KOLROLO-504670 format. One record per residue: x negated, y negated, z negated of N, C-alpha, C in turn; residue in one letter. Coordinates in nm, 2 decimals. Layout:
% KOLROLO-504670
(atom (X, Y, Z), (X, Y, Z), (X, Y, Z), 'a')
...
//
This chain:
% KOLROLO-504670
(atom (-11.34, -16.99, -15.54), (-11.20, -16.95, -15.53), (-11.19, -16.82, -15.62), 'm')
(atom (-11.10, -16.82, -15.72), (-11.09, -16.70, -15.80), (-11.05, -16.58, -15.72), 'p')
(atom (-11.09, -16.46, -15.77), (-11.05, -16.34, -15.70), (-11.03, -16.23, -15.81), 's')
(atom (-10.96, -16.13, -15.76), (-10.93, -16.02, -15.86), (-11.04, -15.92, -15.86), 'd')
(atom (-11.03, -15.81, -15.93), (-11.14, -15.71, -15.95), (-11.17, -15.65, -15.82), 'v')
(atom (-11.08, -15.65, -15.72), (-11.11, -15.59, -15.59), (-11.18, -15.69, -15.50), 'r')
(atom (-11.21, -15.81, -15.55), (-11.27, -15.91, -15.46), (-11.18, -15.98, -15.37), 'g')
(atom (-11.05, -15.97, -15.40), (-10.95, -16.04, -15.31), (-10.91, -16.17, -15.38), 'r')
(atom (-10.86, -16.26, -15.30), (-10.82, -16.39, -15.36), (-10.70, -16.37, -15.45), 'p')
(atom (-10.69, -16.45, -15.55), (-10.57, -16.45, -15.64), (-10.45, -16.52, -15.57), 'n')
(atom (-10.48, -16.61, -15.48), (-10.38, -16.67, -15.40), (-10.43, -16.71, -15.26), 's')
(atom (-10.33, -16.73, -15.18), (-10.36, -16.78, -15.04), (-10.26, -16.90, -15.02), 'v')
(atom (-10.28, -16.97, -14.91), (-10.18, -17.07, -14.87), (-10.07, -17.01, -14.79), 'i')
(atom (-9.95, -17.02, -14.84), (-9.84, -16.96, -14.77), (-9.79, -17.04, -14.66), 'g')
(atom (-9.69, -17.00, -14.59), (-9.64, -17.07, -14.47), (-9.58, -17.21, -14.50), 'p')
(atom (-9.54, -17.23, -14.62), (-9.49, -17.36, -14.66), (-9.60, -17.46, -14.70), 's')
(atom (-9.72, -17.41, -14.71), (-9.84, -17.49, -14.75), (-9.87, -17.49, -14.90), 'g')
(atom (-9.79, -17.41, -14.97), (-9.80, -17.39, -15.11), (-9.88, -17.27, -15.14), 'e')
(atom (-9.95, -17.26, -15.26), (-10.02, -17.14, -15.29), (-9.93, -17.02, -15.31), 'p')
(atom (-9.97, -16.91, -15.26), (-9.89, -16.78, -15.26), (-9.97, -16.68, -15.34), 'l')
(atom (-9.91, -16.62, -15.44), (-9.97, -16.51, -15.52), (-9.89, -16.38, -15.50), 't')
(atom (-9.94, -16.27, -15.55), (-9.87, -16.15, -15.54), (-9.73, -16.16, -15.60), 'i')
(atom (-9.72, -16.23, -15.72), (-9.60, -16.25, -15.79), (-9.49, -16.33, -15.71), 'a')
(atom (-9.54, -16.41, -15.61), (-9.45, -16.50, -15.53), (-9.40, -16.42, -15.41), 'd')
(atom (-9.46, -16.30, -15.38), (-9.41, -16.23, -15.26), (-9.27, -16.17, -15.28), 'l')
(atom (-9.20, -16.14, -15.17), (-9.07, -16.08, -15.18), (-9.08, -15.95, -15.26), 'p')
(atom (-8.98, -15.91, -15.33), (-8.98, -15.79, -15.41), (-8.99, -15.67, -15.32), 'p')
(atom (-9.05, -15.56, -15.36), (-9.07, -15.44, -15.28), (-8.94, -15.38, -15.22), 'p')
(atom (-8.83, -15.40, -15.29), (-8.70, -15.35, -15.25), (-8.63, -15.44, -15.15), 'e')
(atom (-8.69, -15.54, -15.10), (-8.63, -15.64, -15.01), (-8.57, -15.57, -14.89), 't')
(atom (-8.45, -15.60, -14.86), (-8.37, -15.54, -14.75), (-8.34, -15.65, -14.65), 'k')
(atom (-8.32, -15.77, -14.69), (-8.28, -15.88, -14.61), (-8.40, -15.97, -14.58), 'r')
(atom (-8.45, -15.96, -14.46), (-8.58, -16.02, -14.42), (-8.55, -16.15, -14.35), 'w')
(atom (-8.54, -16.26, -14.43), (-8.53, -16.40, -14.37), (-8.67, -16.44, -14.33), 'v')
(atom (-8.67, -16.55, -14.25), (-8.80, -16.60, -14.19), (-8.90, -16.62, -14.30), 'i')
(atom (-8.87, -16.69, -14.40), (-8.96, -16.72, -14.51), (-9.03, -16.60, -14.57), 'r')
(atom (-8.95, -16.49, -14.59), (-9.01, -16.37, -14.65), (-9.11, -16.30, -14.55), 'r')
(atom (-9.07, -16.29, -14.43), (-9.16, -16.23, -14.33), (-9.29, -16.31, -14.32), 'k')
(atom (-9.28, -16.45, -14.31), (-9.39, -16.53, -14.30), (-9.48, -16.52, -14.43), 'a')
(atom (-9.42, -16.51, -14.54), (-9.50, -16.49, -14.67), (-9.58, -16.36, -14.66), 'e')
(atom (-9.52, -16.25, -14.62), (-9.59, -16.13, -14.61), (-9.71, -16.13, -14.51), 'v')
(atom (-9.68, -16.20, -14.39), (-9.79, -16.21, -14.29), (-9.90, -16.30, -14.35), 'v')
(atom (-9.87, -16.41, -14.41), (-9.97, -16.49, -14.47), (-10.05, -16.42, -14.58), 'a')
(atom (-9.99, -16.33, -14.66), (-10.05, -16.26, -14.76), (-10.15, -16.16, -14.70), 'a')
(atom (-10.11, -16.09, -14.59), (-10.21, -16.00, -14.53), (-10.32, -16.07, -14.46), 'v')
(atom (-10.29, -16.18, -14.39), (-10.39, -16.26, -14.31), (-10.49, -16.32, -14.41), 'r')
(atom (-10.44, -16.36, -14.53), (-10.53, -16.42, -14.63), (-10.60, -16.33, -14.72), 'g')
(atom (-10.57, -16.20, -14.71), (-10.64, -16.10, -14.79), (-10.58, -16.07, -14.92), 'g')
(atom (-10.46, -16.12, -14.95), (-10.39, -16.09, -15.07), (-10.34, -15.95, -15.08), 'l')
(atom (-10.30, -15.90, -14.96), (-10.26, -15.76, -14.94), (-10.33, -15.70, -14.82), 'l')
(atom (-10.36, -15.57, -14.82), (-10.40, -15.51, -14.69), (-10.28, -15.48, -14.61), 't')
(atom (-10.30, -15.46, -14.48), (-10.19, -15.42, -14.39), (-10.12, -15.29, -14.45), 'l')
(atom (-10.20, -15.19, -14.49), (-10.15, -15.07, -14.54), (-10.07, -15.09, -14.67), 'e')
(atom (-10.11, -15.18, -14.76), (-10.04, -15.21, -14.88), (-9.90, -15.28, -14.85), 'e')
(atom (-9.91, -15.37, -14.75), (-9.78, -15.44, -14.72), (-9.68, -15.34, -14.65), 'a')
(atom (-9.73, -15.26, -14.56), (-9.64, -15.16, -14.50), (-9.58, -15.06, -14.60), 'c')
(atom (-9.66, -15.02, -14.70), (-9.62, -14.93, -14.80), (-9.52, -15.00, -14.89), 'e')
(atom (-9.56, -15.12, -14.94), (-9.48, -15.19, -15.04), (-9.34, -15.22, -14.98), 'r')
(atom (-9.33, -15.26, -14.85), (-9.20, -15.30, -14.79), (-9.14, -15.20, -14.70), 'y')
(atom (-9.20, -15.08, -14.69), (-9.15, -14.97, -14.60), (-9.14, -15.02, -14.46), 's')
(atom (-9.25, -15.08, -14.41), (-9.26, -15.14, -14.28), (-9.34, -15.04, -14.20), 'l')
(atom (-9.32, -15.04, -14.07), (-9.41, -14.97, -13.98), (-9.52, -15.07, -13.94), 's')
(atom (-9.64, -15.02, -13.90), (-9.74, -15.12, -13.86), (-9.70, -15.19, -13.74), 's')
(atom (-9.61, -15.13, -13.65), (-9.56, -15.19, -13.53), (-9.47, -15.31, -13.57), 'e')
(atom (-9.39, -15.29, -13.67), (-9.30, -15.40, -13.71), (-9.37, -15.52, -13.76), 'e')
(atom (-9.47, -15.49, -13.85), (-9.55, -15.59, -13.90), (-9.63, -15.66, -13.79), 'f')
(atom (-9.69, -15.59, -13.70), (-9.76, -15.65, -13.58), (-9.67, -15.74, -13.50), 'a')
(atom (-9.54, -15.70, -13.49), (-9.45, -15.78, -13.41), (-9.42, -15.92, -13.48), 's')
(atom (-9.42, -15.92, -13.62), (-9.41, -16.04, -13.69), (-9.53, -16.13, -13.66), 'w')
(atom (-9.65, -16.07, -13.67), (-9.77, -16.15, -13.64), (-9.77, -16.21, -13.50), 'q')
(atom (-9.73, -16.13, -13.40), (-9.72, -16.17, -13.26), (-9.63, -16.29, -13.25), 'r')
(atom (-9.51, -16.28, -13.31), (-9.41, -16.38, -13.30), (-9.46, -16.51, -13.36), 'l')
(atom (-9.53, -16.50, -13.47), (-9.59, -16.62, -13.54), (-9.69, -16.68, -13.45), 'i')
(atom (-9.78, -16.60, -13.39), (-9.89, -16.65, -13.31), (-9.83, -16.71, -13.18), 'd')
(atom (-9.73, -16.66, -13.12), (-9.67, -16.71, -13.00), (-9.58, -16.83, -13.02), 'r')
(atom (-9.50, -16.83, -13.12), (-9.39, -16.92, -13.14), (-9.39, -16.99, -13.27), 'h')
(atom (-9.48, -16.97, -13.36), (-9.48, -17.03, -13.49), (-9.38, -16.95, -13.58), 'g')
(atom (-9.37, -17.00, -13.70), (-9.28, -16.93, -13.80), (-9.14, -16.92, -13.74), 'v')
(atom (-9.09, -17.02, -13.67), (-8.96, -17.01, -13.61), (-8.93, -16.89, -13.52), 'r')
(atom (-9.04, -16.83, -13.47), (-9.03, -16.71, -13.38), (-8.98, -16.59, -13.46), 'g')
(atom (-8.98, -16.60, -13.59), (-8.94, -16.48, -13.67), (-8.79, -16.48, -13.69), 'l')
(atom (-8.72, -16.58, -13.64), (-8.58, -16.59, -13.65), (-8.51, -16.48, -13.56), 'r')
(atom (-8.45, -16.38, -13.62), (-8.40, -16.27, -13.54), (-8.29, -16.32, -13.44), 't')
(atom (-8.21, -16.42, -13.48), (-8.11, -16.47, -13.39), (-8.17, -16.54, -13.26), 't')
(atom (-8.29, -16.57, -13.27), (-8.36, -16.64, -13.16), (-8.45, -16.55, -13.08), 'r')
(atom (-8.46, -16.42, -13.12), (-8.55, -16.33, -13.06), (-8.54, -16.33, -12.91), 'l')
(atom (-8.42, -16.32, -12.86), (-8.40, -16.31, -12.72), (-8.45, -16.44, -12.65), 'q')
(atom (-8.42, -16.55, -12.71), (-8.46, -16.68, -12.66), (-8.61, -16.69, -12.65), 'e')
(atom (-8.68, -16.65, -12.75), (-8.83, -16.65, -12.75), (-8.89, -16.55, -12.66), 'y')
(atom (-8.82, -16.44, -12.64), (-8.88, -16.33, -12.56), (-8.84, -16.35, -12.41), 'r')
(atom (-8.78, -16.46, -12.38), (-8.75, -16.49, -12.24), (-8.61, -16.48, -12.19), 'g')
(atom (-8.51, -16.46, -12.29), (-8.37, -16.46, -12.25), (-8.33, -16.35, -12.16), 'g')
(atom (-8.21, -16.34, -12.13), (-8.16, -16.22, -12.05), (-8.22, -16.21, -11.91), 'p')
(atom (-8.27, -16.32, -11.85), (-8.33, -16.31, -11.72), (-8.47, -16.26, -11.73), 's')
(atom (-8.53, -16.27, -11.85), (-8.67, -16.22, -11.87), (-8.77, -16.31, -11.80), 'g')
(atom (-8.74, -16.44, -11.77), (-8.83, -16.52, -11.69), (-8.92, -16.60, -11.79), 'n')
(atom (-8.90, -16.59, -11.92), (-8.99, -16.66, -12.01), (-8.95, -16.80, -12.04), 'g')
(atom (-8.86, -16.86, -11.96), (-8.82, -17.00, -11.99), (-8.75, -17.01, -12.12), 's')
(atom (-8.67, -16.91, -12.16), (-8.60, -16.91, -12.28), (-8.48, -17.00, -12.28), 'g')
(atom (-8.48, -17.11, -12.20), (-8.36, -17.19, -12.19), (-8.32, -17.26, -12.32), 'g')
(atom (-8.40, -17.25, -12.42), (-8.36, -17.31, -12.55), (-8.43, -17.43, -12.59), 'g')
(atom (-8.41, -17.48, -12.71), (-8.48, -17.60, -12.75), (-8.62, -17.56, -12.79), 'k')
(atom (-8.71, -17.66, -12.80), (-8.84, -17.65, -12.85), (-8.94, -17.60, -12.75), 'g')
(atom (-8.91, -17.51, -12.66), (-9.00, -17.46, -12.56), (-9.14, -17.43, -12.61), 'g')
(atom (-9.24, -17.45, -12.53), (-9.38, -17.42, -12.57), (-9.44, -17.52, -12.67), 'g')
(atom (-9.56, -17.50, -12.70), (-9.63, -17.59, -12.78), (-9.61, -17.58, -12.93), 'g')
(atom (-9.54, -17.47, -12.98), (-9.53, -17.45, -13.12), (-9.66, -17.39, -13.17), 'v')
(atom (-9.71, -17.46, -13.27), (-9.84, -17.41, -13.33), (-9.81, -17.32, -13.45), 'v')
(atom (-9.87, -17.20, -13.45), (-9.85, -17.11, -13.56), (-9.92, -17.17, -13.69), 'p')
(atom (-9.87, -17.13, -13.81), (-9.93, -17.18, -13.93), (-10.07, -17.13, -13.94), 'f')
(atom (-10.16, -17.21, -14.00), (-10.29, -17.16, -14.02), (-10.31, -17.07, -14.14), 'p')
(atom (-10.41, -16.99, -14.14), (-10.44, -16.91, -14.25), (-10.55, -16.99, -14.33), 'v')
(atom (-10.51, -17.04, -14.45), (-10.61, -17.12, -14.53), (-10.60, -17.06, -14.67), 'i')
(atom (-10.71, -17.02, -14.72), (-10.71, -16.97, -14.86), (-10.70, -17.08, -14.96), 'r')
(atom (-10.63, -17.06, -15.06), (-10.61, -17.16, -15.17), (-10.74, -17.19, -15.23), 'a')
(atom (-10.77, -17.31, -15.26), (-10.89, -17.35, -15.33), (-10.86, -17.39, -15.47), 'n')
(atom (-10.93, -17.33, -15.56), (-10.91, -17.36, -15.70), (-10.96, -17.50, -15.74), 's')
(atom (-11.04, -17.56, -15.65), (-11.10, -17.69, -15.69), (-11.23, -17.68, -15.76), 'g')
(atom (-11.27, -17.56, -15.78), (-11.39, -17.54, -15.86), (-11.50, -17.49, -15.78), 'g')
//
C-alpha cells in the first residue's frame, strides 16, 4: 500500500466503500456537517489518513465532538450520525433506549479497511 513521507497511507476505504484520500475529505471551512462528511472524517482518522489532532484542528472540532461521532458510528452505524435521529438513537424522550423508531438494533458500523493498491 502506498504511503506518504510520514508513513501514512495515501488512501483508506471510506464509508461508501470507495478509496478516500486527503483531497476527497470535506474542505477545512466546512460548516454543514451531513452524515457523509462526518463519516469520511471518522474513516480518515481511523484509517490513519489524519491524526485525531489534525482532524480537530482542520475542522475546528473538539475531541469530544469527534469522539461522539465515533461512538454513534460504533453503536448505530453511519445512520447514527444523522442529527435529526439523535434523540431516537439515544433512547428517545423516555430515555428507555427503545428508541421507538425504525431499524432498532443490529446495525453494523462500517469497517475500517485500508485501500489496497493491488501491488
